[in-house]
Short mmCIF file of the C-alpha atoms (twelve columns), coordinates in Angstrom:
data_MODEL
# 
_entry.id   MODEL 
# 
loop_
_atom_site.group_PDB 
_atom_site.id 
_atom_site.type_symbol 
_atom_site.label_atom_id 
_atom_site.label_alt_id 
_atom_site.label_comp_id 
_atom_site.label_asym_id 
_atom_site.label_seq_id 
_atom_site.Cartn_x 
_atom_site.Cartn_y 
_atom_site.Cartn_z 
_atom_site.pdbx_PDB_model_num 
ATOM 1   C CA . MET A 1   21.303  2.823   5.177   1 
ATOM 2   C CA . ASN A 2   23.667  1.478   2.505   1 
ATOM 3   C CA . ARG A 3   21.480  -1.002  0.695   1 
ATOM 4   C CA . ASP A 4   20.855  -1.670  -2.919  1 
ATOM 5   C CA . PHE A 5   17.071  -1.864  -3.370  1 
ATOM 6   C CA . THR A 6   17.367  -3.232  -6.898  1 
ATOM 7   C CA . LYS A 7   18.647  -6.419  -5.376  1 
ATOM 8   C CA . PRO A 8   16.872  -8.884  -3.198  1 
ATOM 9   C CA . ARG A 9   17.694  -9.169  0.512   1 
ATOM 10  C CA . GLN A 10  20.357  -11.761 1.177   1 
ATOM 11  C CA . ASN A 11  19.360  -13.105 4.566   1 
ATOM 12  C CA . GLU A 12  15.684  -12.559 4.777   1 
ATOM 13  C CA . LYS A 13  12.697  -13.845 2.846   1 
ATOM 14  C CA . LEU A 14  9.093   -12.513 2.339   1 
ATOM 15  C CA . LEU A 15  6.600   -13.822 4.762   1 
ATOM 16  C CA . ALA A 16  3.063   -14.931 3.478   1 
ATOM 17  C CA . TRP A 17  1.177   -11.903 4.735   1 
ATOM 18  C CA . GLN A 18  3.775   -9.485  3.343   1 
ATOM 19  C CA . VAL A 19  3.165   -11.197 0.009   1 
ATOM 20  C CA . THR A 20  -0.489  -10.501 0.292   1 
ATOM 21  C CA . GLY A 21  -0.064  -6.965  1.362   1 
ATOM 22  C CA . LEU A 22  2.248   -6.220  -1.505  1 
ATOM 23  C CA . ALA A 23  -0.264  -7.760  -4.034  1 
ATOM 24  C CA . ASP A 24  -3.049  -5.722  -2.639  1 
ATOM 25  C CA . SER A 25  -1.059  -2.500  -2.872  1 
ATOM 26  C CA . GLU A 26  0.837   -3.083  -6.122  1 
ATOM 27  C CA . GLY A 27  -0.581  -6.162  -7.860  1 
ATOM 28  C CA . GLY A 28  -3.444  -7.707  -9.591  1 
ATOM 29  C CA . PHE A 29  -4.895  -10.395 -11.810 1 
ATOM 30  C CA . ASN A 30  -5.474  -9.675  -15.428 1 
ATOM 31  C CA . CYS A 31  -7.486  -11.596 -18.020 1 
ATOM 32  C CA . THR A 32  -7.162  -10.731 -21.777 1 
ATOM 33  C CA . ILE A 33  -9.457  -12.427 -24.317 1 
ATOM 34  C CA . SER A 34  -8.566  -12.076 -28.123 1 
ATOM 35  C CA . THR A 35  -10.029 -13.469 -31.319 1 
ATOM 36  C CA . GLY A 36  -12.766 -15.009 -29.225 1 
ATOM 37  C CA . LYS A 37  -10.854 -17.965 -28.339 1 
ATOM 38  C CA . PHE A 38  -7.456  -17.109 -26.948 1 
ATOM 39  C CA . VAL A 39  -7.319  -16.373 -23.245 1 
ATOM 40  C CA . LYS A 40  -4.187  -14.854 -21.496 1 
ATOM 41  C CA . LEU A 41  -3.995  -14.813 -17.683 1 
ATOM 42  C CA . GLU A 42  -1.481  -12.870 -15.612 1 
ATOM 43  C CA . PHE A 43  -0.752  -12.229 -12.071 1 
ATOM 44  C CA . LYS A 44  1.564   -9.252  -11.582 1 
ATOM 45  C CA . VAL A 45  3.039   -6.983  -8.995  1 
ATOM 46  C CA . THR A 46  4.637   -3.711  -10.039 1 
ATOM 47  C CA . GLN A 47  7.482   -1.612  -8.591  1 
ATOM 48  C CA . LYS A 48  9.646   1.294   -9.741  1 
ATOM 49  C CA . SER A 49  12.887  0.112   -11.059 1 
ATOM 50  C CA . HIS A 50  14.824  1.532   -8.111  1 
ATOM 51  C CA . SER A 51  12.928  -0.938  -5.891  1 
ATOM 52  C CA . GLU A 52  12.820  -3.968  -8.029  1 
ATOM 53  C CA . GLY A 53  14.633  -6.134  -5.531  1 
ATOM 54  C CA . ILE A 54  11.387  -7.021  -3.735  1 
ATOM 55  C CA . LEU A 55  9.968   -8.303  -7.076  1 
ATOM 56  C CA . HIS A 56  12.823  -10.939 -7.139  1 
ATOM 57  C CA . GLU A 57  11.931  -11.837 -3.639  1 
ATOM 58  C CA . LEU A 58  8.371   -12.487 -4.831  1 
ATOM 59  C CA . LYS A 59  9.870   -14.659 -7.562  1 
ATOM 60  C CA . ASP A 60  11.857  -16.689 -4.933  1 
ATOM 61  C CA . TYR A 61  8.660   -16.894 -2.813  1 
ATOM 62  C CA . PHE A 62  6.431   -18.408 -5.471  1 
ATOM 63  C CA . GLY A 63  9.261   -20.260 -7.253  1 
ATOM 64  C CA . CYS A 64  8.031   -19.345 -10.616 1 
ATOM 65  C CA . GLY A 65  7.409   -16.314 -12.941 1 
ATOM 66  C CA . SER A 66  9.850   -13.531 -14.175 1 
ATOM 67  C CA . VAL A 67  10.719  -9.937  -13.474 1 
ATOM 68  C CA . VAL A 68  10.488  -7.839  -16.617 1 
ATOM 69  C CA . ILE A 69  10.061  -4.227  -17.779 1 
ATOM 70  C CA . ASP A 70  6.430   -3.029  -17.234 1 
ATOM 71  C CA . ASN A 71  6.625   0.547   -18.527 1 
ATOM 72  C CA . ARG A 72  9.528   2.395   -19.860 1 
ATOM 73  C CA . GLU A 73  7.883   5.738   -19.600 1 
ATOM 74  C CA . THR A 74  7.156   5.432   -15.900 1 
ATOM 75  C CA . ASP A 75  10.381  3.438   -15.213 1 
ATOM 76  C CA . THR A 76  8.575   0.515   -13.686 1 
ATOM 77  C CA . LYS A 77  9.401   -3.293  -13.565 1 
ATOM 78  C CA . LYS A 78  6.837   -6.157  -12.817 1 
ATOM 79  C CA . TYR A 79  6.903   -9.560  -11.356 1 
ATOM 80  C CA . HIS A 80  4.487   -11.688 -13.470 1 
ATOM 81  C CA . VAL A 81  3.125   -15.178 -13.968 1 
ATOM 82  C CA . THR A 82  1.407   -16.115 -17.041 1 
ATOM 83  C CA . SER A 83  1.558   -19.948 -16.907 1 
ATOM 84  C CA . LEU A 84  -1.804  -21.342 -16.195 1 
ATOM 85  C CA . SER A 85  -0.104  -24.260 -14.300 1 
ATOM 86  C CA . ASN A 86  1.907   -21.997 -12.234 1 
ATOM 87  C CA . ILE A 87  -1.048  -19.757 -11.465 1 
ATOM 88  C CA . LEU A 88  -3.046  -22.803 -10.403 1 
ATOM 89  C CA . ASN A 89  -0.385  -24.559 -8.378  1 
ATOM 90  C CA . ASN A 90  1.731   -21.693 -7.004  1 
ATOM 91  C CA . ILE A 91  -0.296  -18.425 -6.883  1 
ATOM 92  C CA . ILE A 92  -3.922  -19.455 -6.105  1 
ATOM 93  C CA . PRO A 93  -2.864  -21.826 -3.127  1 
ATOM 94  C CA . HIS A 94  -1.178  -18.891 -1.520  1 
ATOM 95  C CA . PHE A 95  -4.217  -16.637 -1.657  1 
ATOM 96  C CA . ASP A 96  -6.447  -19.418 -0.449  1 
ATOM 97  C CA . SER A 97  -4.349  -19.554 2.689   1 
ATOM 98  C CA . TYR A 98  -3.584  -15.928 3.063   1 
ATOM 99  C CA . PRO A 99  -6.561  -14.234 1.213   1 
ATOM 100 C CA . SER A 100 -6.401  -10.865 -0.374  1 
ATOM 101 C CA . ILE A 101 -8.469  -8.109  1.257   1 
ATOM 102 C CA . LEU A 102 -8.971  -6.061  -1.877  1 
ATOM 103 C CA . MET A 103 -9.330  -8.588  -4.655  1 
ATOM 104 C CA . GLU A 104 -13.046 -9.162  -4.036  1 
ATOM 105 C CA . LYS A 105 -14.699 -12.419 -3.090  1 
ATOM 106 C CA . LYS A 106 -11.981 -14.286 -4.837  1 
ATOM 107 C CA . GLU A 107 -13.589 -13.428 -8.204  1 
ATOM 108 C CA . HIS A 108 -10.078 -12.640 -9.391  1 
ATOM 109 C CA . LEU A 109 -9.456  -16.615 -9.400  1 
ATOM 110 C CA . ASN A 110 -11.917 -17.373 -12.144 1 
ATOM 111 C CA . THR A 111 -12.113 -16.118 -15.784 1 
ATOM 112 C CA . LYS A 112 -15.763 -14.802 -15.335 1 
ATOM 113 C CA . GLY A 113 -14.677 -12.625 -12.239 1 
ATOM 114 C CA . MET A 114 -11.558 -11.460 -13.956 1 
ATOM 115 C CA . ASN A 115 -13.444 -10.240 -16.975 1 
ATOM 116 C CA . LYS A 116 -16.308 -8.785  -15.031 1 
ATOM 117 C CA . GLU A 117 -16.542 -4.814  -14.428 1 
ATOM 118 C CA . ARG A 118 -17.944 -4.451  -10.884 1 
ATOM 119 C CA . SER A 119 -20.083 -1.492  -10.262 1 
ATOM 120 C CA . PHE A 120 -19.413 1.115   -7.810  1 
ATOM 121 C CA . GLU A 121 -22.475 -0.021  -5.760  1 
ATOM 122 C CA . ASP A 122 -21.131 -3.627  -5.847  1 
ATOM 123 C CA . LYS A 123 -17.862 -2.413  -4.292  1 
ATOM 124 C CA . PHE A 124 -19.525 -0.339  -1.754  1 
ATOM 125 C CA . ASN A 125 -21.799 -3.006  -0.510  1 
ATOM 126 C CA . PHE A 126 -18.967 -5.469  -0.538  1 
ATOM 127 C CA . CYS A 127 -16.900 -3.309  1.719   1 
ATOM 128 C CA . GLN A 128 -19.577 -3.098  4.292   1 
ATOM 129 C CA . SER A 129 -20.216 -6.752  4.441   1 
ATOM 130 C CA . PHE A 130 -16.939 -8.376  3.889   1 
ATOM 131 C CA . LEU A 131 -14.904 -6.031  6.097   1 
ATOM 132 C CA . GLY A 132 -17.615 -5.683  8.732   1 
ATOM 133 C CA . ILE A 133 -18.195 -1.841  8.259   1 
ATOM 134 C CA . GLU A 134 -20.970 -0.417  10.450  1 
ATOM 135 C CA . LYS A 135 -21.968 2.566   12.427  1 
ATOM 136 C CA . LEU A 136 -22.074 2.418   16.106  1 
ATOM 137 C CA . ASN A 137 -23.042 5.408   18.337  1 
ATOM 138 C CA . GLY A 138 -22.519 7.615   15.286  1 
ATOM 139 C CA . GLU A 139 -19.089 6.312   14.667  1 
ATOM 140 C CA . VAL A 140 -18.030 4.085   11.683  1 
ATOM 141 C CA . ILE A 141 -16.191 0.938   12.896  1 
ATOM 142 C CA . THR A 142 -14.918 -2.265  11.346  1 
ATOM 143 C CA . LYS A 143 -14.548 -5.729  12.485  1 
ATOM 144 C CA . CYS A 144 -11.685 -6.310  10.318  1 
ATOM 145 C CA . ASP A 145 -8.284  -6.946  12.029  1 
ATOM 146 C CA . LEU A 146 -5.411  -6.461  9.729   1 
ATOM 147 C CA . PRO A 147 -2.317  -8.608  10.103  1 
ATOM 148 C CA . ALA A 148 0.802   -6.522  10.900  1 
ATOM 149 C CA . ASN A 149 2.921   -7.999  8.102   1 
ATOM 150 C CA . TRP A 150 -0.025  -7.221  5.633   1 
ATOM 151 C CA . VAL A 151 -0.055  -3.572  6.921   1 
ATOM 152 C CA . GLN A 152 3.711   -3.394  6.470   1 
ATOM 153 C CA . THR A 153 3.841   -4.138  2.800   1 
ATOM 154 C CA . PHE A 154 0.545   -2.432  2.061   1 
ATOM 155 C CA . LEU A 155 1.992   0.707   3.408   1 
ATOM 156 C CA . THR A 156 5.221   0.210   1.545   1 
ATOM 157 C CA . GLY A 157 3.066   0.419   -1.613  1 
ATOM 158 C CA . GLU A 158 0.552   2.853   -0.762  1 
ATOM 159 C CA . SER A 159 1.685   5.289   1.982   1 
ATOM 160 C CA . MET A 160 3.870   8.489   2.126   1 
ATOM 161 C CA . PHE A 161 5.838   9.908   4.701   1 
ATOM 162 C CA . TYR A 162 4.851   13.667  4.693   1 
ATOM 163 C CA . VAL A 163 6.535   16.792  6.345   1 
ATOM 164 C CA . TYR A 164 5.002   20.074  6.178   1 
ATOM 165 C CA . VAL A 165 7.449   22.960  6.932   1 
ATOM 166 C CA . SER A 166 6.832   26.650  7.593   1 
ATOM 167 C CA . GLU A 167 8.871   29.292  9.192   1 
ATOM 168 C CA . LYS A 168 6.899   28.607  12.324  1 
ATOM 169 C CA . GLU A 169 6.454   24.894  12.582  1 
ATOM 170 C CA . SER A 170 7.164   21.541  11.059  1 
ATOM 171 C CA . ARG A 171 4.612   18.542  11.224  1 
ATOM 172 C CA . GLY A 172 5.231   14.966  10.338  1 
ATOM 173 C CA . LYS A 173 2.541   12.470  9.408   1 
ATOM 174 C CA . ILE A 174 1.914   9.354   7.410   1 
ATOM 175 C CA . TYR A 175 -0.962  9.056   5.063   1 
ATOM 176 C CA . GLN A 176 -2.470  6.588   2.663   1 
ATOM 177 C CA . GLY A 177 -4.726  7.566   -0.245  1 
ATOM 178 C CA . CYS A 178 -7.304  5.301   -1.930  1 
ATOM 179 C CA . ASP A 179 -10.311 4.981   -4.212  1 
ATOM 180 C CA . PRO A 180 -13.552 6.277   -2.644  1 
ATOM 181 C CA . SER A 181 -15.514 2.893   -2.746  1 
ATOM 182 C CA . LEU A 182 -14.218 -0.409  -1.616  1 
ATOM 183 C CA . GLU A 183 -10.779 0.752   -0.394  1 
ATOM 184 C CA . LEU A 184 -12.434 3.317   2.170   1 
ATOM 185 C CA . ALA A 185 -12.998 0.315   4.345   1 
ATOM 186 C CA . ILE A 186 -9.263  -0.379  4.508   1 
ATOM 187 C CA . LEU A 187 -8.617  3.116   5.777   1 
ATOM 188 C CA . PHE A 188 -11.122 2.465   8.704   1 
ATOM 189 C CA . SER A 189 -9.233  -0.907  9.202   1 
ATOM 190 C CA . LEU A 190 -5.935  1.045   9.306   1 
ATOM 191 C CA . LYS A 191 -7.438  3.448   11.775  1 
ATOM 192 C CA . LYS A 192 -8.458  0.554   14.021  1 
ATOM 193 C CA . PHE A 193 -4.974  -0.981  13.542  1 
ATOM 194 C CA . PHE A 194 -3.104  2.118   14.732  1 
ATOM 195 C CA . GLN A 195 -5.764  3.028   17.340  1 
ATOM 196 C CA . GLY A 196 -5.789  6.566   16.092  1 
ATOM 197 C CA . GLY A 197 -5.748  9.008   12.966  1 
ATOM 198 C CA . TYR A 198 -8.621  9.998   10.954  1 
ATOM 199 C CA . ILE A 199 -10.163 9.786   7.466   1 
ATOM 200 C CA . LYS A 200 -10.226 12.812  5.197   1 
ATOM 201 C CA . PRO A 201 -12.297 14.264  3.604   1 
ATOM 202 C CA . LYS A 202 -15.294 13.888  5.985   1 
ATOM 203 C CA . TYR A 203 -18.727 12.944  4.905   1 
ATOM 204 C CA . ASP A 204 -21.222 10.119  5.640   1 
ATOM 205 C CA . TYR A 205 -19.174 7.185   4.736   1 
ATOM 206 C CA . MET A 206 -22.120 4.823   5.103   1 
ATOM 207 C CA . SER A 207 -24.089 6.714   2.405   1 
ATOM 208 C CA . LEU A 208 -23.769 5.236   -1.140  1 
ATOM 209 C CA . SER A 209 -24.736 8.656   -2.720  1 
ATOM 210 C CA . GLU A 210 -22.235 10.644  -0.547  1 
ATOM 211 C CA . CYS A 211 -19.493 8.297   -1.169  1 
ATOM 212 C CA . LYS A 212 -20.165 8.196   -5.027  1 
ATOM 213 C CA . ALA A 213 -20.356 11.947  -5.055  1 
ATOM 214 C CA . SER A 214 -16.981 12.442  -3.292  1 
ATOM 215 C CA . ARG A 215 -14.418 13.753  -5.875  1 
ATOM 216 C CA . SER A 216 -11.581 13.756  -3.367  1 
ATOM 217 C CA . VAL A 217 -9.289  10.889  -2.782  1 
ATOM 218 C CA . ASN A 218 -9.882  9.537   0.609   1 
ATOM 219 C CA . ARG A 219 -6.949  9.486   2.975   1 
ATOM 220 C CA . PHE A 220 -6.099  7.894   6.303   1 
ATOM 221 C CA . ILE A 221 -3.902  10.487  8.178   1 
ATOM 222 C CA . LEU A 222 -1.992  9.552   11.291  1 
ATOM 223 C CA . ARG A 223 -0.046  12.418  13.134  1 
ATOM 224 C CA . ASP A 224 0.958   10.292  16.042  1 
ATOM 225 C CA . THR A 225 4.727   10.102  15.199  1 
ATOM 226 C CA . ALA A 226 5.505   7.850   18.106  1 
ATOM 227 C CA . SER A 227 2.977   5.363   16.844  1 
ATOM 228 C CA . ILE A 228 4.354   5.429   13.348  1 
ATOM 229 C CA . ILE A 229 7.949   5.096   14.547  1 
ATOM 230 C CA . LYS A 230 7.185   2.108   16.884  1 
ATOM 231 C CA . PHE A 231 5.439   0.274   13.999  1 
ATOM 232 C CA . VAL A 232 7.878   1.031   11.161  1 
ATOM 233 C CA . ASP A 233 10.985  0.236   13.310  1 
ATOM 234 C CA . LYS A 234 9.430   -3.226  14.066  1 
ATOM 235 C CA . TYR A 235 8.181   -3.748  10.432  1 
ATOM 236 C CA . PRO A 236 10.363  -1.717  8.085   1 
ATOM 237 C CA . MET A 237 9.558   -0.635  4.609   1 
ATOM 238 C CA . LEU A 238 10.832  -3.051  2.132   1 
ATOM 239 C CA . THR A 239 11.579  -0.768  -0.799  1 
ATOM 240 C CA . ARG A 240 13.343  2.390   -1.251  1 
ATOM 241 C CA . LYS A 241 10.578  4.001   0.778   1 
ATOM 242 C CA . SER A 242 12.689  2.945   3.664   1 
ATOM 243 C CA . LEU A 243 14.987  5.883   2.989   1 
ATOM 244 C CA . ASP A 244 12.191  8.306   3.040   1 
ATOM 245 C CA . TYR A 245 11.062  6.937   6.444   1 
ATOM 246 C CA . LEU A 246 14.579  7.271   7.836   1 
ATOM 247 C CA . ASP A 247 14.640  10.943  6.643   1 
ATOM 248 C CA . TRP A 248 11.222  11.506  8.057   1 
ATOM 249 C CA . LYS A 249 12.114  9.974   11.324  1 
ATOM 250 C CA . GLU A 250 15.343  12.192  11.484  1 
ATOM 251 C CA . ILE A 251 13.120  15.345  11.094  1 
ATOM 252 C CA . VAL A 252 10.821  14.233  13.791  1 
ATOM 253 C CA . GLU A 253 13.776  13.746  16.268  1 
ATOM 254 C CA . LEU A 254 15.214  17.095  15.159  1 
ATOM 255 C CA . LYS A 255 11.829  18.595  15.935  1 
ATOM 256 C CA . PHE A 256 11.798  16.851  19.334  1 
ATOM 257 C CA . LYS A 257 15.128  18.433  20.130  1 
ATOM 258 C CA . GLY A 258 13.606  21.948  19.102  1 
ATOM 259 C CA . ALA A 259 15.879  22.227  16.080  1 
ATOM 260 C CA . HIS A 260 13.069  23.656  14.134  1 
ATOM 261 C CA . LYS A 261 13.080  26.767  16.389  1 
ATOM 262 C CA . THR A 262 16.479  27.895  15.206  1 
ATOM 263 C CA . ILE A 263 17.516  29.106  11.591  1 
ATOM 264 C CA . GLU A 264 20.157  26.238  11.301  1 
ATOM 265 C CA . GLY A 265 17.810  23.631  12.336  1 
ATOM 266 C CA . LEU A 266 14.969  24.739  10.057  1 
ATOM 267 C CA . THR A 267 17.430  25.051  7.150   1 
ATOM 268 C CA . LEU A 268 18.691  21.292  7.881   1 
ATOM 269 C CA . ILE A 269 15.009  20.119  8.066   1 
ATOM 270 C CA . LYS A 270 14.153  21.803  4.675   1 
ATOM 271 C CA . ASN A 271 17.294  20.273  3.182   1 
ATOM 272 C CA . ILE A 272 16.215  16.813  4.374   1 
ATOM 273 C CA . LYS A 273 12.690  17.325  3.167   1 
ATOM 274 C CA . SER A 274 13.952  18.466  -0.262  1 
ATOM 275 C CA . LYS A 275 15.296  15.043  -1.053  1 
ATOM 276 C CA . MET A 276 12.294  12.848  0.146   1 
ATOM 277 C CA . ASN A 277 9.670   10.999  -1.772  1 
ATOM 278 C CA . SER A 278 9.441   11.918  -5.558  1 
ATOM 279 C CA . ARG A 279 12.451  14.259  -5.169  1 
ATOM 280 C CA . ARG A 280 14.689  11.424  -4.159  1 
ATOM 281 C CA . THR A 281 17.458  10.732  -6.585  1 
ATOM 282 C CA . ASN A 282 19.623  8.179   -4.837  1 
# 
C-alpha cells in the first residue's frame, strides 16, 4: 500500500458512525474552569503524527476546528474544537444523531457532567443498564448491537494485530484492551458482533467487587483469522494501522500455505513481525 497517512484521503469521506467510533476510541470532551469564572470547553480526537490524515478528515466532516500539535514527547496531533458556537452547532448535533457508546448518558454535553468525576460503581452500573449487560444461563450477554462502521474506527484506535511466533508455531489474533469498568461491556458487545472470541482475564464480570479488584487490563481476543480478514477487508483500518493489518494478513496466508514449517518461511514471518506495530518505522 503506497499511501501517505499524514494526508486525508482524496476520494472518500468519513461516515457518521466512523466519526463516533473514532471519538469513542481516541477522543473526548474536556472542560477547564479557571479563576472561578473562565470556562474552556474542548472536543478533541488525538492521533500519532504518522496518522494525522484522519484528523483532517474529521475537520472536513464537522466543517470547523483545527489540527494542531497535542504532545511533542509522544509525537501526537489532535483535532480540536474550542468554539462554543461550533460545539453547539456542529459537534453536539452529530452525537445527538449518532450517540457515543462510551461518553456516558450524554453528560459530556453539559458543563456539570464534564466536570464530574464518576465513580467506578457509577460506571459499572451504567454499563449494565445502558448496554443491556446481563447473565443468561451462566453466560454474560449484551443487547447492544454495534454498527459496523463504529467497530471499524473503534478498532482502528484501540486494537492490535498480534502474532506469536515460536520455532514450532505461529498464531495470529486481534485483541482490544480496555479499562475494567464501563468498557468491559464494549468487549462483550464486540464478542457478540464477531460471534466469537473471548474476554481475558476471567472472573465474575457481573460482580462489582471482582471487577473492581481486577488489576489486569481486560481484553477481547479473537483468534478466528477468517472472521477478522472478512471484516477488515470490507471495513479497512483508516490509519497507519492498515499496514500492520496487511503484514498480519500476509503472515496468516504464509501460515495457511505451511511456510512456518520451513526455516525460510519462519525466517520470513519473523522478519515481517519485526516491523509491525510499535516497531514500524515507515
